[in-house]
Backbone as ProteinMPNN parsed JSONL, in Angstrom:
{"seq_chain_A": "MIRFIDEYRNRFSTQFICTTLNTHRVGGFITAPGYRRSKSRGVSARSLRDAAADSAYR", "coords_chain_A": {"N_chain_A": [[8.011, 56.174, -83.691], [9.747, 58.269, -82.509], [9.948, 60.209, -84.557], [7.391, 61.539, -84.539], [8.139, 62.246, -80.961], [9.995, 63.975, -81.49], [8.125, 65.793, -83.504], [6.589, 66.832, -81.309], [7.601, 67.591, -79.649], [8.479, 70.349, -78.94], [6.718, 71.306, -77.567], [5.452, 69.487, -75.811], [7.335, 68.105, -73.287], [10.166, 65.929, -73.471], [10.381, 64.544, -71.326], [7.266, 63.912, -70.408], [6.094, 63.287, -72.834], [7.607, 60.617, -73.264], [6.597, 59.144, -71.026], [3.866, 59.246, -70.807], [3.377, 57.734, -72.797], [4.495, 55.302, -71.899], [2.426, 54.471, -69.607], [0.09, 54.512, -71.032], [0.485, 52.818, -73.103], [-0.397, 49.252, -74.509], [2.149, 47.265, -73.523], [4.576, 48.958, -72.795], [6.727, 51.287, -73.994], [9.613, 53.258, -75.165], [11.84, 55.059, -73.263], [12.589, 57.92, -71.755], [15.356, 58.947, -71.818], [16.545, 56.456, -73.339], [15.137, 57.916, -75.455], [17.127, 60.007, -76.345], [19.441, 58.425, -76.278], [18.903, 57.471, -79.279], [18.429, 59.173, -80.58], [21.237, 60.846, -80.572], [22.801, 57.972, -82.003], [24.572, 57.135, -84.775], [23.998, 57.779, -87.999], [22.398, 54.135, -89.239], [24.016, 50.936, -90.391], [22.958, 49.804, -91.723], [20.379, 51.296, -92.766], [21.691, 52.751, -94.416], [22.796, 51.027, -96.781], [19.79, 50.952, -97.307], [18.874, 53.188, -98.476], [21.053, 52.963, -100.517], [20.542, 50.881, -102.083], [17.295, 52.299, -102.755], [18.747, 54.557, -104.821], [19.276, 53.244, -106.579], [16.924, 52.218, -107.816], [16.151, 54.367, -108.613]], "CA_chain_A": [[7.84, 57.076, -82.62], [11.038, 58.524, -82.474], [9.955, 61.317, -85.445], [6.308, 61.948, -83.469], [8.898, 62.814, -80.424], [10.234, 65.416, -82.615], [7.268, 67.031, -83.37], [5.971, 67.088, -80.314], [8.89, 68.171, -78.165], [8.402, 71.551, -78.761], [5.166, 70.999, -77.548], [5.327, 68.585, -74.33], [8.564, 68.054, -72.664], [10.121, 64.22, -73.887], [9.844, 63.455, -70.549], [5.975, 63.756, -69.99], [5.493, 62.052, -73.57], [7.613, 59.083, -73.466], [5.641, 59.189, -69.126], [2.382, 59.071, -71.531], [3.292, 56.273, -74.091], [4.711, 54.133, -71.907], [1.337, 54.491, -69.199], [-1.052, 54.315, -72.171], [0.68, 51.729, -74.313], [0.302, 48.167, -73.907], [3.73, 46.821, -73.46], [5.623, 50.224, -72.785], [7.803, 52.473, -74.775], [11.291, 54.183, -75.066], [12.523, 56.159, -72.636], [13.304, 59.64, -72.182], [17.258, 58.863, -71.874], [16.668, 55.604, -75.118], [15.369, 58.504, -76.649], [18.53, 60.586, -76.212], [20.265, 57.512, -77.482], [19.136, 56.374, -80.344], [18.844, 60.475, -81.011], [23.02, 60.314, -80.577], [23.155, 57.5, -82.977], [24.56, 57.863, -86.437], [23.3, 56.065, -89.19], [22.753, 52.916, -89.172], [24.478, 50.594, -92.116], [20.811, 48.87, -92.675], [19.377, 52.949, -93.551], [22.312, 53.078, -94.994], [22.519, 50.323, -97.504], [18.985, 50.735, -98.291], [19.317, 54.075, -99.143], [21.887, 53.083, -101.813], [19.146, 50.214, -103.133], [16.468, 53.195, -103.5], [19.025, 55.393, -105.145], [19.756, 52.456, -107.327], [16.54, 51.978, -108.553], [15.598, 55.099, -109.352]], "C_chain_A": [[9.309, 57.984, -82.259], [10.697, 60.907, -83.391], [8.571, 62.215, -84.498], [6.942, 62.401, -81.683], [8.806, 64.161, -80.511], [9.63, 66.064, -83.288], [6.489, 67.182, -82.563], [6.817, 67.679, -79.29], [9.027, 69.348, -77.826], [7.539, 71.883, -77.628], [4.679, 70.927, -75.494], [7.238, 67.851, -74.194], [8.551, 66.433, -73.252], [10.079, 63.841, -73.1], [8.121, 62.906, -70.085], [5.43, 62.729, -71.303], [6.202, 60.881, -74.165], [6.795, 59.076, -71.724], [4.785, 58.369, -69.906], [2.703, 58.519, -72.07], [3.664, 54.829, -72.971], [4.057, 53.968, -70.802], [0.402, 53.755, -70.046], [-0.647, 53.554, -73.511], [0.666, 50.269, -73.623], [1.965, 48.039, -74.469], [4.542, 47.528, -73.739], [5.667, 50.739, -74.256], [9.455, 53.202, -74.803], [10.175, 54.588, -73.932], [12.796, 57.239, -72.938], [15.165, 60.028, -72.406], [17.361, 57.963, -73.462], [16.474, 56.557, -75.895], [16.219, 59.405, -77.694], [19.579, 59.697, -77.205], [20.424, 57.233, -78.599], [19.754, 58.383, -81.152], [20.795, 60.539, -81.375], [23.599, 59.618, -81.777], [23.799, 58.584, -84.468], [23.529, 57.085, -87.282], [23.373, 54.915, -89.412], [23.368, 51.764, -90.896], [23.044, 49.504, -92.68], [20.137, 50.464, -94.062], [20.843, 52.757, -94.5], [22.399, 51.997, -96.887], [21.17, 50.342, -97.976], [18.832, 51.895, -98.931], [19.865, 53.841, -100.75], [20.986, 52.097, -102.694], [18.846, 51.335, -103.66], [16.822, 53.854, -104.11], [19.268, 54.474, -106.668], [18.72, 52.037, -108.023], [15.75, 52.424, -109.683], [16.809, 55.676, -110.616]], "O_chain_A": [[9.418, 58.003, -81.033], [10.996, 62.051, -83.048], [8.748, 63.288, -83.921], [6.05, 62.963, -81.047], [8.116, 65.065, -80.04], [10.192, 67.001, -83.855], [5.451, 67.734, -82.931], [6.486, 68.168, -78.21], [9.527, 69.684, -76.753], [7.812, 72.788, -76.839], [4.139, 71.579, -74.601], [7.972, 67.288, -75.007], [7.536, 65.772, -73.468], [9.77, 62.651, -73.162], [7.834, 61.821, -69.577], [4.687, 61.76, -71.149], [5.812, 60.237, -75.14], [5.861, 58.441, -72.215], [4.787, 57.139, -69.86], [1.548, 58.347, -72.459], [3.258, 53.679, -73.142], [4.726, 53.123, -70.206], [0.0, 52.611, -69.83], [-1.196, 53.61, -74.611], [1.318, 49.959, -72.626], [2.627, 48.515, -75.391], [5.334, 47.283, -74.649], [4.937, 50.629, -75.241], [10.036, 53.498, -73.758], [8.968, 54.577, -73.69], [13.172, 57.652, -74.035], [15.838, 60.93, -72.903], [17.938, 58.395, -74.461], [17.135, 56.621, -76.932], [16.208, 59.574, -78.913], [20.196, 59.96, -78.237], [21.467, 56.857, -79.135], [20.741, 58.741, -81.794], [21.326, 60.235, -82.444], [24.479, 60.098, -82.491], [23.685, 59.723, -84.921], [22.679, 56.2, -87.19], [24.447, 54.48, -89.827], [23.095, 51.951, -92.082], [22.555, 48.862, -93.609], [19.772, 50.599, -95.229], [20.503, 52.568, -95.668], [22.019, 52.488, -97.951], [21.043, 49.804, -99.075], [18.619, 51.753, -100.135], [19.393, 54.285, -101.796], [20.7, 52.395, -103.853], [19.457, 51.777, -104.634], [15.881, 54.461, -104.622], [19.418, 55.066, -107.737], [19.068, 51.392, -109.012], [15.18, 51.972, -110.676], [16.455, 56.456, -111.499]]}, "name": "protein", "num_of_chains": 1, "seq": "MIRFIDEYRNRFSTQFICTTLNTHRVGGFITAPGYRRSKSRGVSARSLRDAAADSAYR"}
């Protein structure tokens, strides 16, 4: 869903997208501050391992 927000945030605010998804999705969704925190984090160790494994298989 981070990619979805990235794709549409030039048309709608991040707050609007997150609020709309929270309202219309069962179980809620990410908040605008949660989105910003996820964008500020670095690449996870799992993503690095997956990328290394993927390149090893090619």
